[in-house]
C-alpha positions in Angstrom: 0.9 -25.1 -28.1 2.6 -28.5 -27.7 2.1 -31.3 -24.9 5.3 -33.2 -24.0 4.2 -36.2 -21.7 7.6 -36.7 -20.4 8.4 -33.1 -19.8 11.2 -32.7 -22.1 11.8 -30.2 -24.8 12.4 -26.5 -24.8 9.9 -23.7 -25.4 9.6 -22.2 -28.7 11.4 -19.3 -29.7 9.8 -15.7 -30.2 9.9 -14.6 -33.7 12.1 -11.6 -34.5 10.4 -8.4 -33.2 8.8 -6.1 -35.9 10.7 -3.1 -34.6 14.4 -2.6 -35.6 15.0 -0.3 -32.7 13.5 1.5 -29.7 12.8 4.7 -31.9 10.6 2.5 -34.2 8.8 1.1 -31.1 8.2 4.7 -29.9 6.5 5.6 -33.3 4.5 2.3 -33.0 3.3 2.9 -29.6 2.5 6.6 -30.5 0.3 5.4 -33.2 -1.5 3.5 -30.3 -1.8 6.6 -28.4 0.8 5.7 -25.9 3.5 8.2 -25.6 6.5 6.4 -24.4 9.8 8.0 -23.0 13.2 6.6 -24.4 13.5 4.5 -21.1 10.3 2.7 -21.6 10.6 2.2 -25.2 14.0 0.7 -24.6 12.8 -1.7 -21.9 9.7 -2.7 -24.2 12.2 -3.3 -27.1 14.6 -5.5 -25.2 11.7 -7.5 -23.7 10.6 -8.2 -27.5 14.1 -8.7 -28.8 15.3 -10.9 -26.0 12.2 -12.8 -25.5 12.0 -11.7 -21.7 9.3 -11.0 -19.6 9.0 -7.2 -18.6 8.5 -6.2 -15.0 7.1 -2.8 -14.6 6.9 -1.4 -11.2 5.6 1.9 -10.0 2.8 3.9 -8.2 -0.7 3.2 -9.0 -1.8 5.4 -11.9 1.3 6.0 -13.9 0.4 3.8 -16.8 1.9 0.5 -16.4 -1.3 -1.5 -17.5 -1.5 0.8 -20.6 1.9 -0.4 -21.7 0.6 -3.9 -22.2 -2.6 -3.0 -24.3 -0.4 -0.6 -26.5 2.1 -3.3 -27.2 -0.7 -5.9 -27.9 -2.1 -3.4 -30.6 1.4 -2.6 -32.1 1.8 -6.2 -32.5 -1.7 -6.8 -33.6 -1.8 -9.6 -31.2 -4.5 -10.2 -28.6 -4.1 -9.1 -25.0 -4.7 -11.8 -22.3 -4.9 -10.1 -19.0 -4.6 -11.9 -15.4 -5.7 -9.6 -12.8 -4.0 -10.9 -9.5 -5.9 -10.7 -6.1 -5.1 -12.0 -2.6 -5.5 -15.7 -2.5 -5.4 -16.3 -6.3 -4.4 -19.9 -7.1 -3.8 -22.2 -9.9 -7.7 -22.9 -10.6 -8.2 -19.1 -11.1 -4.9 -18.6 -13.0 -3.7 -21.6 -15.1 -6.4 -24.1 -15.4 -9.6 -26.0 -14.1 -11.6 -29.0 -14.9 -15.4 -28.6 -16.2 -16.8 -30.7 -13.1 -20.6 -30.4 -14.4 -19.7 -31.5 -17.9 -17.6 -34.4 -16.2 -20.4 -35.5 -14.2 -22.8 -35.3 -17.2 -20.4 -37.6 -19.1 -20.4 -40.1 -16.2 -24.0 -40.2 -16.2 -24.4 -40.5 -20.1 -21.8 -43.6 -19.7 -24.0 -45.2 -17.4 -27.2 -44.5 -19.3 -25.5 -46.0 -22.4 -24.4 -49.2 -20.4 -20.8 -48.9 -21.0 -18.6 -51.3 -19.1 -14.9 -50.2 -19.7 -12.0 -50.4 -17.2 -12.2 -47.5 -14.6 -9.0 -46.2 -16.0 -10.5 -45.7 -19.5 -13.2 -43.6 -18.3 -11.1 -41.8 -16.0 -8.7 -41.1 -19.0 -11.7 -39.6 -20.5 -12.7 -37.6 -17.8 -9.3 -35.9 -17.5 -9.0 -35.2 -21.3 -8.6 -32.0 -23.2 -12.1 -31.8 -23.9 -13.0 -31.2 -20.2 -10.0 -28.9 -19.2 -11.0 -25.1 -19.0 -8.1 -23.0 -19.8 -7.5 -19.9 -17.4 -5.3 -16.7 -18.6 -1.8 -18.2 -18.1 -2.7 -21.5 -20.1 -4.4 -19.5 -22.7 -1.5 -17.5 -23.3 0.4 -20.6 -24.1 -2.0 -21.7 -26.6 -2.4 -18.2 -28.3 0.3 -17.5 -30.8 1.1 -14.6 -30.7 -0.3 -12.7 -27.8 0.7 -10.3 -25.0 0.0 -11.6 -21.5 -0.6 -9.1 -18.9 0.1 -10.3 -15.2 -1.4 -7.3 -13.4 -0.6 -6.1 -10.0 1.4 -9.3 -9.0 2.1 -7.6 -5.5 -1.5 -8.3 -4.5 -1.1 -12.1 -4.8 1.1 -14.1 -2.2 4.4 -16.2 -2.3 2.6 -19.4 -3.5 1.3 -17.8 -6.5 4.6 -16.2 -7.1 6.2 -19.9 -7.1 3.5 -21.0 -9.6 4.6 -18.4 -12.2 8.4 -19.4 -12.2 7.9 -22.3 -14.4 5.8 -20.3 -17.0 8.3 -17.4 -16.9 11.5 -19.6 -17.3 10.2 -22.0 -19.9 6.9 -20.8 -21.0 5.5 -24.1 -20.0 3.2 -25.5 -17.3 2.8 -28.9 -15.9 -0.8 -30.6 -16.0 -0.3 -33.9 -14.0 -3.3 -35.5 -16.0 -2.1 -34.4 -19.3 1.6 -33.6 -19.1 3.8 -30.5 -19.9 2.0 -27.9 -22.0 4.7 -25.6 -23.9 4.3 -22.8 -26.0 5.1 -22.9 -29.7 5.8 -19.2 -29.8 6.2 -17.7 -26.2 3.8 -14.8 -25.2 5.0 -11.4 -24.8 4.7 -11.1 -20.9 4.3 -7.8 -19.0 4.0 -8.0 -15.2 3.1 -5.2 -13.3 3.5 -4.2 -9.5 2.2 -1.2 -7.5 5.0 -2.2 -4.9 2.5 -2.7 -2.0 4.9 -5.4 -1.0 8.3 -6.6 -2.4 8.1 -9.3 -5.1 10.6 -12.0 -4.6 14.0 -11.9 -6.3 13.4 -15.3 -8.0 10.7 -13.9 -10.1 12.4 -10.7 -10.9 15.3 -12.4 -12.0 13.3 -13.9 -15.0 12.4 -10.5 -16.0 13.7 -7.2 -17.3 12.8 -4.4 -14.8 11.9 -1.0 -15.3 10.6 1.7 -12.7 7.8 3.8 -14.2 7.7 7.2 -13.1 5.1 9.9 -13.5 5.6 11.7 -16.6 7.3 15.0 -17.1 5.0 18.1 -17.2 5.2 18.2 -20.8 4.6 14.7 -21.5 1.6 14.9 -19.3 0.1 17.7 -21.2 0.8 15.6 -24.5 -0.8 12.7 -22.9 -4.2 14.4 -21.8 -4.4 16.0 -25.3 -3.8 13.0 -27.2 -6.3 10.7 -25.0 -8.8 13.6 -24.5 -8.9 15.5 -27.8 -12.2 17.4 -26.6 -9.8 19.0 -23.9 -8.7 22.5 -24.6 -4.9 22.9 -24.7 -5.2 25.5 -21.7 -7.3 23.0 -19.6 -4.5 20.4 -20.1 -1.8 22.5 -19.1 -3.8 23.6 -16.1 -4.5 20.1 -15.0 -1.1 18.8 -15.7 0.3 21.7 -13.4 -2.3 21.3 -10.7 -1.7 17.5 -10.5 2.1 17.8 -10.5 1.7 20.2 -7.3 -0.7 17.7 -5.8 2.1 14.9 -6.0 4.5 17.2 -4.3 2.2 17.2 -1.0 2.1 14.8 1.5 -1.1 13.0 0.5 -2.2 9.6 1.2 -2.6 8.8 -2.5 -0.8 11.0 -4.7 -2.6 11.3 -8.2 -1.2 9.6 -11.1 -1.7 10.0 -14.8 -5.1 8.1 -14.8 -6.3 10.7 -12.2 -5.0 13.6 -14.3 -7.2 12.2 -17.2 -10.2 11.6 -15.2 -10.0 15.2 -13.8 -9.4 16.7 -17.3 -12.3 14.7 -18.6 -14.6 15.8 -15.8 -13.7 19.3 -16.4 -14.3 19.3 -19.9 -17.7 17.5 -19.2 -18.8 20.7 -17.5 -17.8 22.9 -20.6 -14.5 24.2 -18.8 -11.6 25.6 -21.0 -9.5 26.6 -17.7 -9.2 25.5 -14.2 -10.2 28.0 -11.6 -10.2 27.4 -7.9 -14.0 27.2 -7.7 -14.2 24.4 -10.3 -11.1 22.7 -8.7 -12.8 22.6 -5.4 -16.0 21.1 -6.7 -14.2 18.3 -8.8 -11.6 17.3 -6.5 -13.1 14.0 -6.2 -11.9 13.3 -9.8 -8.3 13.7 -8.9 -8.1 12.6 -5.3 -9.5 9.4 -3.7 -9.3 9.9 -0.1 -11.4 12.5 2.0 -8.3 13.4 4.1 -6.7 14.4 1.0 -9.6 16.5 -0.2 -9.8 18.1 3.3 -6.2 18.9 3.4 -6.1 20.4 -0.1 -9.1 22.5 0.5 -7.7 23.7 4.0 -4.6 25.0 2.2 -6.7 26.8 -0.3 -7.3 26.0 -3.9 -5.9 29.4 -5.2 -2.4 28.3 -3.8 -2.5 25.2 -5.8 -3.1 26.8 -9.1 -1.2 30.2 -8.6 2.5 30.7 -9.8 3.6 30.7 -6.3 6.4 28.4 -5.3 6.9 26.6 -8.6 10.3 25.9 -7.8 9.2 23.3 -5.3 7.8 20.9 -8.2 10.4 22.3 -10.9 7.7 23.9 -13.0 9.3 27.5 -13.0 7.5 29.4 -15.7 4.7 26.8 -16.5 1.3 26.8 -16.0 0.7 30.0 -14.1 -1.7 32.8 -14.5 
C-alpha cells in the first residue's frame, strides 16, 4: 500500500495469474469444491488476466458469493468481504477514525503539559495510528487478496459513486492522509441479486457475467461434492424436485443454496430417497415463503416428484420413479 499526498501516480499492476487458461482455473476451482462451468471459468480467468473487477449478477442462491471464496482459496489469498446494505456509507465500508483513542490521546497530552501548536496535535490525531480501516481500505493494504463486494444492489446511488474511484484506480482519497493506492490491486468480485438496476458507470468498470442455475447434472454433482453424506439417489431426486419447483410461479424460486439445504436436511433424517411425505415435512428447507409452501402442497407433492410433465422443465428421462 502506498500513500501519495499529491494524489498522482497509478495503481500497481496485478501479478500474472497463476493459471494459463480457463481450463486450468476450472481444475483449481474444482479442488476447492466449486464446480464452475466453462462460461463462469472464462469470466473469472479474464478478470484475473486483465485485472478487472468481475460483476456477477443472478438470482439469490445460485452461488455468486461462493465464487469469491473459491477464487481466494485457489489463489491462496485472504478473502475480504464487504456486505452491502441500505444506507451503507464510507465510515462502514472504507475507513473511520478511532474517536475514543483520539480523545484519550488529547487527555494524555494535556496531562503531560504539552504546549505544541494546535496544528501539530491535530496532525497527530489524524495520523495513521488512529485510522480504522474498513473492508475497502483493507483490500488496498492486503497484497494479494480477493475483495468481495456482496449484494451491491442493496446499497444506494451514493455508495455506488464511492466505489468508482476504487474500481477504476484501486485507490481511495483520505483528506487527512492523501491518496491510498494498492501496490498490487485486489481481485474484486461484485455480486448483485438484481433487486434494482446497478448504474452503468459501475458496470463499465467490470467484466459482467450472469449466473444461471446449474443444469440438472451439475446440480447433482454439486450436492454430492458439497454433501458427501448424501446418497446419490437422494441427490438426484432433490435436484429434480428443485428444478421442478423453479418452473413454478413462486415468490422465491429455490436456488442451489436451497437445494443443498434440502438435501442436508433429508440426509440428517436418514433419508436415501425423497418421498411425497418427506418432501411435505421438509419443504421449509427449500421454500422460504408460506404462500409458496401452501401452493406446492395444494398441487400435491406426488405431482412434484413423479415423472409426469418432465418436458416442461427439460428433464425427460431424469429423476423419475
